[in-house]
Structures are given as structure tokens and as C-alpha cells.
C-alpha positions as a printed NumPy array, in Angstrom:
array([[  0.202, -14.053,  12.039],
       [ -0.84 , -10.678,  10.725],
       [  0.904,  -7.352,  10.333],
       [ -0.263,  -3.809,   9.709],
       [  1.263,  -1.762,   6.909],
       [  0.711,   1.757,   5.639],
       [ -0.81 ,   2.096,   2.176],
       [ -1.125,   5.011,  -0.238],
       [ -3.872,   4.869,  -2.857],
       [ -3.768,   7.083,  -5.926],
       [ -6.058,   7.298,  -8.916],
       [ -4.315,   6.903, -12.261],
       [ -6.707,   7.338, -15.184],
       [ -9.269,   4.492, -14.836],
       [ -7.363,   2.596, -12.124],
       [ -6.652,   2.904,  -8.425],
       [ -3.067,   2.054,  -7.445],
       [ -2.396,   0.892,  -3.875],
       [  1.226,   0.961,  -2.681],
       [  2.673,  -0.298,   0.598],
       [  4.949,   2.379,   2.082],
       [  7.166,  -0.042,   3.997],
       [  8.347,  -2.111,   1.019],
       [  6.985,  -0.469,  -2.169],
       [  4.852,  -3.484,  -3.154],
       [  2.008,  -2.153,  -5.307],
       [ -1.113,  -3.378,  -7.053],
       [ -4.086,  -1.89 ,  -8.866],
       [ -7.803,  -2.308,  -9.344],
       [-10.847,  -0.676, -10.918],
       [-12.091,   0.286,  -7.425],
       [-10.323,   1.182,  -4.183],
       [-11.574,  -2.044,  -2.63 ],
       [-10.248,  -4.108,  -5.539],
       [ -6.872,  -2.352,  -5.406],
       [ -6.597,  -3.056,  -1.662],
       [ -7.574,  -6.705,  -2.079],
       [ -5.053,  -7.129,  -4.901],
       [ -2.375,  -5.469,  -2.747],
       [ -3.239,  -7.783,   0.157],
       [ -2.685, -10.79 ,  -2.127],
       [  0.573,  -9.322,  -3.456],
       [  1.858,  -8.761,   0.088],
       [  0.999, -12.335,   1.087],
       [  3.102, -13.563,  -1.835],
       [  5.879, -11.055,  -1.052],
       [  6.18 , -12.274,   2.561],
       [  5.665, -15.954,   1.729],
       [  8.048, -18.171,   3.685],
       [  9.592, -15.436,   5.811],
       [  8.855, -13.543,   8.986],
       [  8.544,  -9.866,   8.03 ],
       [ 10.615,  -7.302,   9.892],
       [  8.332,  -4.287,   9.719],
       [  9.296,  -1.435,  11.992],
       [  6.177,  -0.207,  13.722],
       [  6.073,   3.567,  13.783],
       [  3.356,   6.127,  13.61 ],
       [  3.007,   7.539,  10.104],
       [  1.304,  10.784,   9.156],
       [  0.227,  11.672,   5.665],
       [ -0.938,  15.113,   4.671],
       [ -1.264,  17.366,   1.672],
       [  0.352,  20.795,   1.466],
       [  0.062,  23.566,  -1.069],
       [  3.225,  24.982,  -2.589],
       [  3.277,  28.147,  -4.688],
       [  5.305,  27.653,  -7.845]])
């Protein structure tokens, strides 16, 4: 079985942090690819032994500018 989840990746100093939007599981790596692979492993452990109930919905992510 496989599922699709939405992931946000942010750079924090010398690391990339990948976070799953649906359940807030996160991991990091020195590269984007490493962060995603580490997150994949973390999600496998998170869902171990259970059938995930992930609501499938279209997600949009954008950046806006706000004058402050």
C-alpha cells in the first residue's frame, strides 16, 4: 500500500527540514533529497501497524507579500 502526502521543505541554516502537512511528522537532511528520504522513513515508522486515514484533498501552497 502507498499513500501520497503533502510536504513542505524549508532551509534552516545548514539543513533542509521536510514536514508532512497532514500529520506534522518532520525530518531533516543536508540536502533536499536526504531530507525527503529521511521523512519517508519517519512516515513509514509513524504509520507502522495501522492503516492511515489521510483525507485526500487538493492542496495549494503559495507565497504572498505583506507590507508591515
